[in-house]
C-alpha positions in Angstrom: 0.0 0.0 0.0 1.4 3.4 -1.0 2.1 6.0 1.7 0.0 8.5 -0.2 -3.1 7.3 1.5 -4.7 8.6 4.6 -5.1 6.1 7.4 -7.7 6.3 10.2 -6.7 4.3 13.3 -10.1 3.4 14.7 -11.6 1.4 17.6 -13.1 1.8 21.0 -11.5 3.9 23.7 -8.4 2.3 25.3 -7.2 0.4 22.3 -4.2 2.6 21.8 -5.3 4.6 18.8 -3.1 7.6 19.6 0.0 5.5 20.5 -0.3 3.2 17.5 -1.3 6.0 15.2 1.8 8.0 16.1 4.0 4.9 15.6 2.5 4.3 12.2 2.9 7.9 11.1 6.6 7.9 12.2 7.4 4.7 10.5 5.7 5.8 7.3 7.1 9.4 7.4 3.6 10.8 7.4 2.0 13.6 9.5 -0.2 12.5 12.4 -3.3 14.1 13.8 -5.2 13.4 17.0 -8.9 13.0 16.2 -9.8 14.0 19.8 -8.4 17.5 19.1 -11.2 18.0 16.5 -14.0 17.6 19.1 -15.9 20.7 20.0 -15.5 21.7 23.7 -19.1 20.6 24.3 -18.4 17.1 23.2 -15.3 16.9 25.5 -17.3 18.2 28.4 -20.1 15.7 27.8 -17.8 12.7 27.7 -15.8 14.0 30.7 -19.1 14.1 32.6 -19.6 10.4 31.8 -22.2 10.9 29.0 -21.8 9.1 25.7 -22.0 11.2 22.5 -25.0 10.7 20.2 -24.9 11.0 16.4 -25.9 14.7 16.5 -22.8 15.3 18.6 -20.5 13.3 16.3 -21.5 14.8 12.9 -19.6 18.1 13.3 -16.6 16.2 14.7 -16.6 13.8 11.8 -16.9 16.7 9.3 -13.8 18.3 10.9 -11.9 15.0 10.8 -13.1 14.5 7.2 -11.7 17.9 6.2 -8.3 17.0 7.6 -8.4 13.7 5.7 -9.5 15.4 2.5 -6.6 17.9 2.8 -4.0 15.2 3.6 -5.3 13.0 0.8 -4.4 15.7 -1.7 -1.0 16.4 -0.2 0.7 13.1 0.4 -1.2 11.2 3.0 -1.4 11.1 6.8 -2.5 9.2 9.9 -5.3 10.2 12.2 -6.7 8.5 15.3 -10.5 8.7 15.3 -12.9 6.1 16.8 -15.0 5.8 13.7 -17.2 3.2 15.5 -20.1 3.0 13.1 -20.2 2.2 9.4 -22.1 5.5 8.9 -19.3 7.4 10.5 -16.7 5.7 8.2 -18.9 6.3 5.2 -18.9 10.0 6.1 -15.1 10.0 6.2 -14.9 8.1 3.0 -17.1 10.7 1.4 -14.5 13.3 2.3 -11.6 11.1 0.8 -12.7 7.9 -1.0 -9.3 6.2 -0.7 -9.1 6.4 3.1 -7.9 3.2 4.8 -9.1 2.1 8.3 -6.9 0.4 10.8 -9.3 -1.1 13.3 -7.6 -1.9 16.6 -9.4 -4.8 18.3 -8.8 -6.8 21.4 -10.1 -8.6 24.4 -12.5 -6.5 26.4 -10.6 -7.2 29.7 -7.3 -6.0 28.2 -8.9 -2.8 26.9 -10.6 -2.2 30.3 -7.3 -2.6 32.1 -5.6 -0.2 29.7 -8.3 2.4 30.2 -8.1 2.1 34.0 -4.3 2.6 33.8 -4.3 5.7 31.6 -4.0 9.1 33.2 -5.2 12.6 32.1 -7.7 11.5 29.4 -11.2 13.0 29.4 -12.9 9.7 28.5 -13.9 7.8 31.6 -13.7 4.0 31.7 -17.4 4.0 32.4 -18.1 5.0 28.8 -16.4 1.9 27.4 -19.7 -0.1 27.5 -21.3 2.5 25.3 -18.4 2.3 22.9 -18.7 -1.5 22.5 -22.5 -1.1 22.1 -21.9 1.4 19.3 -19.1 -0.5 17.5 -19.7 -1.9 14.1 -16.6 -3.7 13.0 -15.2 -3.1 9.5 -17.1 -4.9 6.8 -15.6 -6.9 3.9 -16.4 -4.1 1.4 -14.5 -1.5 3.5 -10.9 -0.7 2.7 -9.0 -1.5 5.9 -7.4 -4.0 8.3 -8.2 -5.3 11.8 -5.3 -5.6 14.2 -5.3 -7.2 17.6 -3.9 -4.9 20.3 -2.3 -7.6 22.5 1.3 -7.0 23.0 3.4 -3.8 23.0 2.4 -0.8 20.9 5.5 -1.5 18.7 4.2 -5.0 18.1 0.7 -3.7 17.3 2.2 -1.2 14.8 4.3 -3.9 13.2 1.2 -6.1 12.7 -0.7 -3.1 11.3 2.1 -2.3 8.8 2.3 -6.0 7.7 -1.5 -6.1 7.3 -1.5 -2.8 5.4 1.2 -4.2 3.1 -1.1 -7.0 2.1 -3.8 -4.5 0.9 -4.2 -4.1 -2.8 
C-alpha cells in the first residue's frame, strides 16, 4: 500500500489509537493528527461528565476529521486517530476522501478495560467503554481496511498493522 493514502486508526477507547497512530505515522514518514483534538468543547465536556455522545454530537466532529483527511489525501497522506465506530461514520469520512484506509484496533475487552483504567489525564472515563462497545460496528468486507489485535506492546501492534496494510491491494 502506498504511503500517499490517509489512514484512520479506529476502535473503542483504550485500544491505543493515539500511540499506534503516532508509531505508524513515524514509520511511514507521514503527518499525524489526534482526532480528539477536533471535538468541540461541548463534546469533550459531555464525555468527561460520563455521558456518551450521540450521532448529532458526532457529525460536526466527523466533518472536521473529514476535512483534515481530504486535505491530507491531496498532499501526500497522513495518519489520524478517530474512533469511527459506526459504518455510517466511516462512510462520512470516505465521502471526504474515498481512498481512506481504516486500521481497526481490536482486542479482548478485559485488556482494553485494564488499559483504560491505567491511563492518566484523558477526558474519556472508563465508564463509557460499555457504550463504545455497544456502538461499535466492525469493518465490513467491502470497507478498505485491516483489523489488528492490540495484544502486546504498541510497537508489536504497529508492526502487525504495517504488515496487514502491506497486504492490501
